[in-house]
C-alpha positions as CSV (number, residue, x, y, z in Angstrom):
1,X,145.5,-155.6,-106.1
2,X,147.8,-158.5,-105.5
3,X,149.3,-160.3,-108.6
4,X,150.1,-164.0,-108.8
5,X,153.5,-165.3,-109.7
6,X,152.5,-165.9,-113.3
7,X,151.2,-162.5,-113.8
8,X,154.2,-160.9,-112.2
9,X,156.6,-163.0,-114.3
10,X,154.8,-162.5,-117.6
11,X,154.0,-158.8,-117.0
12,X,156.3,-155.9,-118.0
13,X,159.0,-154.8,-115.8
14,X,157.9,-152.4,-113.1
15,X,158.5,-148.7,-113.9
16,X,161.2,-147.0,-111.9
17,X,160.1,-144.1,-109.8
18,X,160.8,-140.7,-111.3
19,X,163.0,-138.2,-109.4
20,X,161.0,-135.3,-110.5
21,X,157.3,-135.6,-110.1
22,X,154.3,-133.3,-109.8
23,X,152.0,-132.7,-106.8
24,X,149.8,-135.7,-107.6
25,X,152.8,-138.0,-107.7
26,X,154.1,-136.6,-104.5
27,X,150.9,-137.3,-102.7
28,X,150.7,-140.9,-103.7
29,X,149.0,-140.5,-107.1
30,X,152.0,-141.4,-109.3
31,X,153.8,-144.7,-110.1
32,X,152.6,-147.8,-111.9
33,X,153.8,-150.6,-109.6
34,X,152.7,-151.6,-106.1
35,X,156.2,-151.1,-104.8
36,X,156.4,-147.6,-106.2
37,X,153.1,-146.6,-104.7
38,X,154.0,-148.1,-101.4
39,X,157.3,-146.3,-101.2
40,X,155.7,-143.0,-102.1
41,X,152.8,-143.4,-99.7
42,X,155.2,-143.9,-96.8
43,X,157.7,-141.2,-97.6
44,X,155.8,-138.2,-99.0
45,X,152.4,-137.7,-97.3
46,X,154.0,-135.9,-94.3
47,X,155.6,-133.3,-96.6
48,X,152.3,-132.9,-98.5
49,X,150.3,-132.5,-95.3
50,X,152.7,-129.8,-94.1
51,X,152.6,-128.0,-97.4
52,X,148.8,-128.0,-97.3
53,X,148.6,-126.9,-93.7
54,X,150.9,-123.9,-94.0
55,X,148.4,-121.8,-96.0
56,X,145.7,-122.8,-93.6
57,X,147.7,-121.7,-90.6
58,X,148.5,-118.4,-92.2
59,X,144.9,-117.7,-93.1
60,X,143.8,-118.7,-89.6
61,X,146.3,-116.3,-88.1
62,X,145.1,-113.5,-90.3
63,X,141.5,-114.1,-89.3
64,X,142.6,-114.1,-85.7
65,X,144.5,-110.8,-86.1
66,X,141.4,-109.2,-87.6
67,X,139.3,-110.5,-84.7
68,X,141.8,-108.8,-82.4
69,X,141.3,-105.4,-84.1
70,X,137.5,-105.8,-84.0
71,X,137.5,-106.8,-80.3
72,X,140.0,-104.0,-79.6
73,X,137.5,-101.5,-81.1
74,X,134.7,-102.8,-79.0
75,X,136.7,-102.4,-75.8
76,X,137.8,-99.0,-77.0
77,X,134.2,-97.9,-77.0
78,X,133.7,-99.1,-73.5
79,X,136.8,-97.1,-72.4
80,X,135.4,-94.0,-74.2
81,X,132.2,-94.5,-72.3
82,X,134.0,-94.5,-68.9
83,X,136.1,-91.5,-70.0
84,X,132.9,-89.6,-70.9
85,X,131.2,-90.6,-67.7
86,X,134.0,-89.2,-65.5
87,X,134.3,-86.0,-67.6
88,X,130.7,-84.9,-67.9
89,X,129.8,-81.8,-65.9
90,X,127.1,-81.9,-63.3
91,X,126.6,-82.1,-59.5
92,X,125.6,-85.8,-59.5
93,X,128.4,-88.3,-60.0
94,X,125.8,-91.2,-59.8
95,X,123.9,-90.0,-62.9
96,X,127.1,-89.5,-64.9
97,X,128.7,-92.8,-63.9
98,X,125.4,-94.6,-64.7
99,X,126.6,-94.6,-68.3
100,X,128.6,-97.6,-67.5
101,X,125.7,-99.3,-65.8
102,X,123.4,-99.0,-68.8
103,X,125.9,-100.8,-71.1
104,X,125.9,-103.8,-68.6
105,X,122.1,-103.8,-68.5
106,X,122.0,-104.3,-72.2
107,X,124.6,-107.1,-71.9
108,X,122.6,-108.8,-69.1
109,X,119.5,-108.8,-71.2
110,X,121.2,-110.0,-74.3
111,X,123.2,-112.8,-72.8
112,X,120.3,-115.1,-71.6
113,X,118.9,-115.4,-75.1
114,X,122.3,-115.8,-76.8
115,X,122.6,-119.7,-76.4
116,X,119.0,-120.2,-77.7
117,X,119.6,-117.9,-80.7
118,X,122.9,-119.6,-81.5
119,X,121.3,-123.1,-81.3
120,X,118.3,-122.0,-83.4
121,X,119.9,-119.8,-86.1
122,X,123.6,-120.6,-85.7
123,X,126.3,-118.6,-83.9
124,X,127.8,-117.2,-87.1
125,X,124.5,-115.9,-88.3
126,X,123.6,-114.3,-85.0
127,X,127.0,-112.6,-84.6
128,X,126.9,-111.3,-88.2
129,X,123.6,-109.5,-87.6
130,X,124.7,-108.2,-84.2
131,X,127.9,-106.7,-85.7
132,X,125.9,-104.9,-88.4
133,X,123.4,-103.5,-85.9
134,X,126.1,-102.6,-83.4
135,X,127.9,-100.5,-86.0
136,X,124.7,-98.6,-86.7
137,X,124.0,-98.0,-83.0
138,X,127.5,-96.7,-82.4
139,X,127.0,-94.1,-85.1
140,X,123.9,-92.9,-83.2
141,X,126.4,-91.5,-80.6
142,X,127.3,-88.9,-83.3
143,X,123.8,-87.3,-83.1
144,X,124.2,-83.6,-82.6
145,X,123.2,-82.4,-79.2
146,X,122.5,-85.8,-77.8
147,X,121.2,-85.7,-74.3
148,X,122.1,-87.9,-71.3
149,X,119.0,-90.0,-71.3
150,X,119.5,-90.6,-75.0
151,X,123.1,-91.7,-74.4
152,X,121.7,-94.1,-71.8
153,X,119.5,-95.7,-74.4
154,X,122.2,-95.9,-77.0
155,X,124.7,-97.5,-74.7
156,X,122.0,-100.0,-73.6
157,X,121.6,-101.0,-77.3
158,X,125.3,-101.3,-77.7
159,X,125.6,-103.7,-74.7
160,X,122.6,-105.7,-76.0
161,X,124.0,-106.4,-79.4
162,X,127.6,-106.9,-78.3
163,X,126.5,-109.7,-75.9
164,X,127.2,-112.6,-78.2
165,X,130.7,-111.4,-79.2
166,X,132.8,-112.9,-76.4
167,X,131.0,-116.3,-76.4
168,X,131.6,-116.6,-80.1
169,X,135.3,-115.7,-79.9
170,X,135.8,-118.3,-77.1
171,X,134.2,-120.9,-79.2
172,X,136.2,-119.9,-82.2
173,X,139.4,-120.1,-80.2
174,X,138.5,-123.6,-79.0
175,X,138.0,-124.6,-82.7
176,X,140.8,-122.9,-84.5
177,X,143.3,-122.1,-81.8
178,X,143.4,-125.3,-79.8
179,X,147.1,-125.8,-80.4
180,X,148.0,-122.1,-79.6
181,X,145.2,-121.5,-77.1
182,X,147.6,-120.2,-74.3
183,X,149.1,-117.4,-76.5
184,X,146.0,-116.6,-78.5
185,X,143.7,-116.4,-75.5
186,X,146.1,-114.2,-73.6
187,X,146.4,-111.8,-76.5
188,X,142.6,-111.7,-77.0
189,X,141.9,-110.8,-73.4
190,X,144.8,-108.3,-73.4
191,X,142.6,-106.3,-75.8
192,X,140.3,-105.6,-72.9
193,X,142.7,-103.4,-70.8
194,X,144.4,-102.1,-74.0
195,X,141.2,-100.9,-75.6
196,X,139.6,-99.6,-72.4
197,X,142.6,-97.6,-71.4
198,X,143.1,-96.1,-74.9
199,X,139.4,-95.1,-75.0
200,X,139.7,-93.8,-71.4
201,X,142.6,-91.5,-72.4
202,X,141.2,-90.4,-75.7
203,X,137.8,-89.4,-74.4
204,X,139.1,-87.4,-71.5
205,X,141.9,-85.7,-73.6
206,X,139.3,-84.7,-76.2
207,X,137.2,-83.0,-73.5
208,X,140.2,-81.4,-71.9
209,X,141.4,-80.0,-75.3
210,X,138.0,-78.5,-76.0
211,X,136.9,-81.0,-78.7
212,X,133.7,-83.0,-78.8
213,X,134.0,-86.5,-77.2
214,X,131.8,-87.9,-80.0
215,X,134.8,-88.1,-82.3
216,X,136.1,-90.9,-80.2
217,X,133.1,-93.0,-81.1
218,X,133.5,-92.1,-84.7
219,X,137.0,-93.6,-84.7
220,X,135.6,-96.8,-83.0
221,X,132.9,-97.2,-85.7
222,X,135.6,-96.9,-88.4
223,X,137.9,-99.4,-86.9
224,X,135.1,-101.9,-86.3
225,X,133.8,-101.6,-89.9
226,X,137.3,-102.1,-91.4
227,X,138.0,-105.2,-89.2
228,X,134.6,-106.7,-89.8
229,X,134.9,-106.4,-93.5
230,X,138.3,-107.9,-93.4
231,X,137.1,-110.8,-91.4
232,X,134.3,-111.6,-93.8
233,X,136.6,-111.2,-96.8
234,X,139.5,-113.3,-95.5
235,X,137.6,-115.9,-93.4
236,X,134.5,-116.8,-95.3
237,X,132.2,-119.6,-94.1
238,X,135.2,-122.0,-93.7
239,X,136.7,-120.0,-90.9
240,X,133.7,-118.2,-89.4
241,X,130.8,-120.6,-89.4
242,X,131.5,-122.9,-86.4
243,X,129.0,-125.4,-87.6
244,X,131.1,-126.1,-90.6
245,X,133.0,-129.4,-90.3
246,X,133.7,-131.5,-87.2
247,X,135.9,-130.9,-84.3
248,X,137.7,-133.1,-81.7
249,X,138.5,-132.1,-78.2
250,X,140.5,-133.7,-75.4
251,X,138.8,-134.8,-72.2
252,X,140.5,-135.6,-68.9
253,X,138.9,-137.7,-66.1
254,X,140.2,-137.3,-62.6
255,X,140.0,-141.0,-61.9
256,X,143.1,-142.6,-60.3
257,X,144.3,-143.7,-63.8
258,X,144.4,-140.0,-64.9
259,X,144.0,-141.1,-68.5
260,X,143.2,-138.8,-71.4
261,X,140.8,-139.4,-74.2
262,X,140.1,-137.6,-77.4
263,X,136.4,-137.3,-78.1
264,X,134.3,-135.5,-80.7
265,X,131.3,-133.6,-79.6
266,X,129.0,-136.4,-80.7
267,X,130.6,-138.7,-78.1
268,X,132.8,-140.8,-80.3
269,X,136.4,-141.5,-79.1
270,X,139.6,-141.4,-81.1
271,X,142.9,-143.0,-80.4
272,X,145.3,-140.8,-78.4
273,X,148.8,-140.6,-79.9
274,X,151.3,-142.1,-77.5
275,X,153.9,-139.5,-78.4
276,X,151.7,-136.5,-77.6
277,X,153.0,-134.5,-74.7
278,X,150.2,-132.8,-72.9
279,X,152.5,-130.6,-71.1
280,X,154.0,-129.1,-74.2
281,X,152.8,-125.9,-75.9
282,X,151.2,-127.8,-78.8
283,X,148.9,-129.9,-76.6
284,X,145.2,-129.5,-77.3
285,X,142.8,-128.0,-74.8
286,X,141.8,-130.5,-72.1
287,X,138.3,-130.7,-70.7
288,X,136.9,-132.7,-67.8
289,X,134.5,-135.5,-68.7
290,X,131.7,-134.1,-66.6
291,X,130.9,-130.6,-65.5
292,X,132.7,-129.3,-62.4
293,X,130.0,-126.8,-61.2
294,X,131.5,-125.9,-57.8
295,X,134.9,-125.1,-59.2
296,X,133.3,-123.2,-62.0
297,X,131.1,-120.9,-59.9
298,X,133.7,-120.3,-57.2
299,X,136.2,-119.3,-59.9
300,X,133.5,-117.3,-61.7
301,X,132.5,-115.2,-58.7
302,X,136.1,-114.6,-57.7
303,X,137.0,-113.4,-61.2
304,X,134.0,-111.1,-61.1
305,X,135.2,-109.5,-57.9
306,X,138.7,-109.2,-59.5
307,X,137.3,-107.4,-62.5
308,X,135.2,-105.3,-60.2
309,X,138.4,-104.0,-58.6
310,X,140.2,-103.4,-61.9
311,X,137.3,-101.5,-63.5
312,X,136.1,-99.8,-60.3
313,X,139.5,-98.1,-59.9
314,X,138.9,-96.3,-63.2
315,X,135.8,-94.5,-61.7
316,X,137.4,-93.3,-58.5
317,X,141.1,-92.8,-59.4
318,X,140.6,-89.4,-61.1
319,X,139.1,-87.7,-58.0
320,X,141.1,-89.6,-55.5
321,X,144.5,-88.9,-57.1
322,X,143.8,-85.2,-57.9
323,X,142.8,-84.7,-54.2
324,X,146.2,-86.3,-53.2
325,X,147.9,-83.5,-55.2
326,X,148.6,-85.1,-58.6
327,X,147.7,-83.2,-61.7
328,X,144.8,-84.3,-64.0
329,X,147.0,-85.2,-67.0
330,X,149.6,-87.0,-64.8
331,X,146.8,-89.0,-63.2
332,X,145.2,-90.0,-66.5
333,X,148.4,-91.1,-68.2
334,X,150.0,-92.7,-65.2
335,X,147.0,-94.7,-64.2
336,X,146.3,-95.7,-67.8
337,X,150.0,-96.9,-68.2
338,X,149.7,-98.9,-64.9
339,X,146.3,-100.4,-65.9
340,X,147.8,-101.4,-69.3
341,X,151.4,-102.6,-68.5
342,X,150.6,-104.2,-65.1
343,X,148.0,-106.7,-66.2
344,X,150.0,-107.4,-69.4
345,X,153.1,-108.4,-67.3
346,X,151.0,-110.5,-64.9
347,X,149.0,-112.1,-67.7
348,X,152.2,-113.0,-69.7
349,X,153.6,-114.9,-66.6
350,X,150.3,-116.7,-66.1
351,X,149.9,-117.8,-69.7
352,X,153.6,-118.4,-70.6
353,X,153.1,-122.1,-69.8
354,X,156.1,-122.3,-67.5
355,X,154.1,-121.8,-64.3
356,X,150.6,-123.0,-65.0
357,X,148.6,-124.4,-68.0
358,X,145.0,-123.0,-67.6
359,X,143.9,-124.9,-70.7
360,X,144.8,-128.3,-69.3
361,X,142.2,-129.7,-66.9
362,X,144.8,-132.2,-65.6
363,X,146.6,-129.2,-64.0
364,X,143.5,-127.3,-62.7
365,X,144.4,-127.5,-59.0
366,X,147.8,-126.1,-59.7
367,X,146.2,-123.2,-61.6
368,X,143.7,-122.6,-58.8
369,X,146.6,-122.5,-56.3
370,X,148.4,-119.9,-58.5
371,X,145.2,-117.8,-58.6
372,X,144.8,-117.9,-54.8
373,X,148.4,-116.8,-54.3
374,X,148.5,-114.0,-56.8
375,X,145.1,-112.6,-55.8
376,X,146.2,-112.7,-52.1
377,X,149.4,-110.7,-52.9
378,X,147.3,-108.1,-54.8
379,X,144.8,-108.0,-51.9
380,X,147.6,-107.3,-49.3
381,X,149.0,-104.4,-51.3
382,X,145.6,-103.0,-52.2
383,X,144.5,-102.6,-48.6
384,X,147.7,-100.7,-47.9
385,X,147.2,-98.2,-50.7
386,X,145.2,-95.6,-48.7
387,X,147.8,-95.5,-45.9
388,X,151.0,-95.3,-48.1
389,X,152.9,-92.0,-48.5
390,X,152.3,-90.1,-51.8
391,X,155.7,-91.1,-53.2
392,X,154.8,-94.8,-52.9
393,X,151.2,-94.7,-54.1
394,X,151.8,-95.3,-57.8
395,X,154.5,-98.0,-57.4
396,X,152.2,-99.9,-55.0
397,X,149.3,-99.5,-57.4
398,X,151.5,-100.9,-60.2
399,X,152.4,-104.0,-58.0
400,X,148.7,-104.5,-57.3
401,X,147.7,-104.4,-60.9
402,X,150.5,-106.7,-62.0
403,X,149.6,-109.3,-59.4
404,X,145.9,-108.9,-60.3
405,X,146.7,-109.1,-64.0
406,X,147.9,-112.7,-63.6
407,X,144.5,-113.7,-62.3
408,X,142.3,-112.8,-65.3
409,X,143.7,-115.1,-68.1
410,X,144.3,-118.1,-65.7
411,X,140.8,-117.9,-64.2
412,X,139.4,-117.4,-67.7
413,X,141.0,-120.7,-68.7
414,X,139.5,-122.6,-65.8
415,X,136.1,-121.1,-66.6
416,X,136.2,-122.0,-70.2
417,X,137.0,-125.7,-69.7
418,X,135.2,-126.5,-66.4
419,X,131.9,-127.3,-68.0
420,X,133.3,-129.5,-70.8
421,X,133.7,-128.8,-74.5
422,X,129.9,-129.1,-75.2
423,X,129.3,-126.0,-73.0
424,X,131.9,-123.6,-74.0
425,X,129.4,-120.9,-75.1
426,X,127.3,-121.5,-72.0
427,X,130.3,-121.2,-69.8
428,X,131.3,-117.9,-71.4
429,X,127.7,-116.6,-71.1
430,X,127.4,-117.5,-67.4
431,X,130.8,-115.9,-66.8
432,X,129.9,-112.6,-68.4
433,X,126.5,-112.7,-66.8
434,X,127.8,-113.3,-63.3
435,X,130.3,-110.4,-63.7
436,X,127.6,-108.1,-65.0
437,X,125.0,-108.8,-62.4
438,X,127.3,-108.8,-59.4
439,X,129.6,-105.9,-60.2
440,X,129.7,-104.5,-63.7
441,X,126.1,-103.4,-63.9
442,X,125.4,-101.9,-60.4
443,X,129.0,-100.8,-59.5
444,X,129.3,-97.6,-61.6
445,X,126.1,-96.1,-60.2
446,X,126.8,-97.3,-56.7
447,X,130.3,-95.8,-56.8
448,X,128.9,-92.5,-58.0
449,X,126.3,-92.6,-55.2
450,X,129.0,-93.4,-52.7
451,X,131.1,-90.4,-53.9
452,X,128.1,-88.1,-53.7
453,X,127.2,-89.3,-50.1
454,X,130.5,-90.3,-48.5
455,X,133.3,-88.8,-50.6
456,X,136.1,-90.1,-52.8
457,X,138.2,-91.6,-49.9
458,X,135.4,-93.9,-48.7
459,X,134.6,-95.0,-52.2
460,X,138.3,-95.9,-52.8
461,X,138.3,-98.1,-49.7
462,X,135.2,-99.9,-51.0
463,X,137.0,-100.6,-54.3
464,X,140.1,-102.0,-52.6
465,X,137.9,-104.4,-50.5
466,X,136.8,-106.0,-53.8
467,X,140.3,-107.4,-54.1
468,X,140.1,-109.0,-50.7
469,X,136.8,-110.6,-51.7
470,X,138.4,-112.0,-54.9
471,X,141.3,-113.6,-52.9
472,X,138.9,-115.2,-50.5
473,X,136.9,-116.6,-53.4
474,X,139.9,-118.2,-55.1
475,X,140.9,-119.9,-51.8
476,X,137.3,-121.3,-51.7
477,X,137.8,-122.6,-55.3
478,X,140.9,-124.5,-54.2
479,X,138.9,-126.1,-51.4
480,X,136.1,-127.0,-53.8
481,X,138.5,-128.6,-56.3
482,X,140.1,-130.6,-53.5
483,X,136.9,-132.0,-52.0
484,X,135.0,-132.6,-55.2
485,X,137.8,-134.6,-56.9
486,X,137.0,-138.2,-57.1
487,X,140.4,-139.2,-55.8
488,X,140.0,-137.3,-52.6
489,X,139.4,-139.0,-49.3
490,X,136.3,-136.9,-48.7
491,X,134.8,-138.0,-52.0
492,X,135.5,-141.6,-51.2
493,X,134.0,-141.3,-47.7
494,X,130.8,-139.8,-49.1
495,X,130.5,-142.5,-51.7
496,X,131.1,-145.2,-49.0
497,X,128.3,-143.7,-47.0
498,X,126.0,-143.8,-50.0
499,X,126.8,-147.4,-50.6
500,X,126.1,-148.4,-47.0
501,X,122.8,-146.6,-47.1
502,X,121.8,-148.1,-50.4
503,X,121.5,-151.7,-49.0
504,X,118.0,-152.6,-47.9
505,X,116.9,-154.2,-44.6
506,X,117.0,-157.7,-46.1
507,X,120.6,-157.3,-47.2
508,X,119.6,-156.8,-50.9
509,X,121.3,-154.2,-52.9
510,X,119.2,-151.3,-54.2
511,X,118.9,-150.0,-57.7
512,X,121.4,-147.3,-56.9
513,X,124.1,-149.8,-56.0
514,X,123.3,-151.9,-59.0
515,X,123.7,-148.8,-61.2
516,X,127.1,-148.1,-59.6
517,X,128.2,-151.6,-60.1
518,X,127.1,-151.4,-63.8
519,X,129.1,-148.3,-64.2
520,X,132.2,-149.9,-62.6
521,X,131.8,-152.9,-64.9
522,X,131.7,-150.5,-67.9
523,X,134.8,-148.8,-66.7
524,X,136.6,-152.1,-66.4
525,X,135.5,-153.2,-69.8
526,X,136.4,-149.9,-71.4
527,X,139.9,-150.0,-69.8
528,X,140.6,-153.2,-71.7
529,X,140.5,-151.2,-74.9
530,X,143.7,-149.4,-73.9
531,X,145.6,-152.5,-75.1
532,X,144.3,-151.9,-78.6
533,X,145.6,-148.3,-78.7
534,X,142.4,-146.5,-77.6
535,X,142.0,-144.6,-74.3
536,X,138.4,-144.6,-73.2
537,X,136.7,-143.4,-70.1
538,X,133.5,-145.1,-68.9
539,X,130.7,-143.9,-66.8
540,X,131.4,-140.2,-67.3
541,X,131.3,-139.5,-71.1
542,X,129.1,-137.1,-72.8
């Protein structure tokens, strides 16, 4: 309240600010005069905010670490499943390797209903129930004397109830890890090769040592239970329920202005700080204003082929390498080390931020070019593997996996942001479903059938061809990004043809042209708001 001269003169002298004050004073709650309050409010809120945010960051990091353990245990179970499949006795490779197919069948049936369940009951509630049921189903693998058809059914249930896990984790990262998305997303997806290779080794070594392979799944259930209890205890509703509170995301429109706007999911815009550097590691995740379906599906299908090569090698390398003269233990440990270290090195280069920024839509063409180059290098070396001498086989395979490892996290970033922030869960669901239907579900059985009919050498050639398919798909994604961008000459030529065809025979402009003119008018009026400190995109918002 402003005081007049008489009140200021007649009133008592203003109290001097104290040097030592409590938390309320430091945050602007202390002081008796307007001057004292003003000086405190301009000097201390920054330190108060930093003090309040530090416990929040530590707690978020702890929840993220527990999520990593839980996700690692899930991938460990998938690796154990592959290890059991290649170790089971029998004359039919197709029936044994079908264990991997039944898991993907469950995932394919569970993913289509995941978005509807999450919208109806909440993503946190759905995932909570799925974690509990998944733990019980994993324990069913411990049933004494379980038969092969019974294992099929159990693995089907495991895939069905684990379907919502990755979409939920991607949405959680977009909410709580938007400033550290590069590192956190890389580490999260590094749990896939780490867990699978650990399970791949443990299951086969247990069988080779004469122990029951079921103990591997007992260890998985224990790790999943400990991590899930820790997440619930540390996180609570504040860090686990994604419907709690609001969130703001960054959207990028590929108009010639190349401006950036910050929008909440309800469509409202916020001012963009002028000092924010979107190229720095602290920049928020950038999304396009509208969905980029062609880029999304080209990248999605290419990544599915890439994952088909990486996972398909696990099914054929045991027989292929032993027939080349390598021992079983040397093959298991060498291949597992290559499949673990190679993608880790390639992924660290892709997600370091120095080469590409997959979480920034303003750099999506640069990321797609990187994907096309790295996948092409992996494809060239992969097709040479069957013709290399024995001494060069494992080094060449390491080069292939390293180059292919740079593809996964970068392509995952494009897929997560290409459909805008409002469709993060749908984008993840479509990505997993595309991979499962095209490769992950039919591939184990088809590889086993190929090995039964044509032998291990022909099956290995088929797996290496998947890397060629992946490289061709990423080149197509670069072409799609070039021709669908609104700044491209092709896009302007198509729009000009549409405007010419929109005029009627009497020279009048049709409703389509009027609509386009209205949108251009809205863009012009919205751009005037930039002078007031707000960056707004017209005609393409949510």
